[in-house]
C-alpha positions as CSV (number, residue, x, y, z in Angstrom):
1,G,-12.0,-43.5,86.8
2,V,-8.7,-43.8,88.6
3,G,-7.8,-46.8,90.8
4,K,-5.9,-46.6,94.0
5,D,-2.8,-47.8,92.0
6,Y,-3.3,-44.9,89.6
7,T,-4.5,-47.2,86.9
8,L,-6.8,-45.5,84.5
9,F,-9.9,-47.2,83.2
10,A,-11.5,-46.3,79.9
11,L,-15.1,-45.1,80.4
12,I,-15.8,-45.3,76.7
13,D,-15.8,-48.1,74.2
14,G,-12.4,-47.9,72.6
15,V,-8.8,-49.1,72.6
16,V,-6.7,-48.5,75.7
17,A,-3.0,-48.6,75.3
18,F,-0.7,-48.7,78.3
19,K,2.7,-47.0,77.8
20,P,5.5,-47.1,80.4
21,T,7.1,-43.7,81.1
22,S,10.5,-42.8,82.2
23,N,9.4,-42.0,85.8
24,N,8.1,-45.6,86.2
25,R,4.5,-44.6,85.7
26,R,2.0,-45.8,83.1
27,K,0.7,-43.3,80.5
28,V,-2.7,-44.4,79.2
29,S,-3.9,-43.4,75.8
30,V,-7.5,-44.0,74.9
31,S,-8.7,-44.1,71.3
32,A,-12.4,-44.1,70.7
33,S,-13.5,-46.4,68.0
């Protein structure tokens, strides 16, 4: 889901990596294990 602060939450069991972007937002990459 997406929080009110645009934080993404992984809905699956895996690894979540938060990566800062150039426009001051966070890009979230989710890798399922």
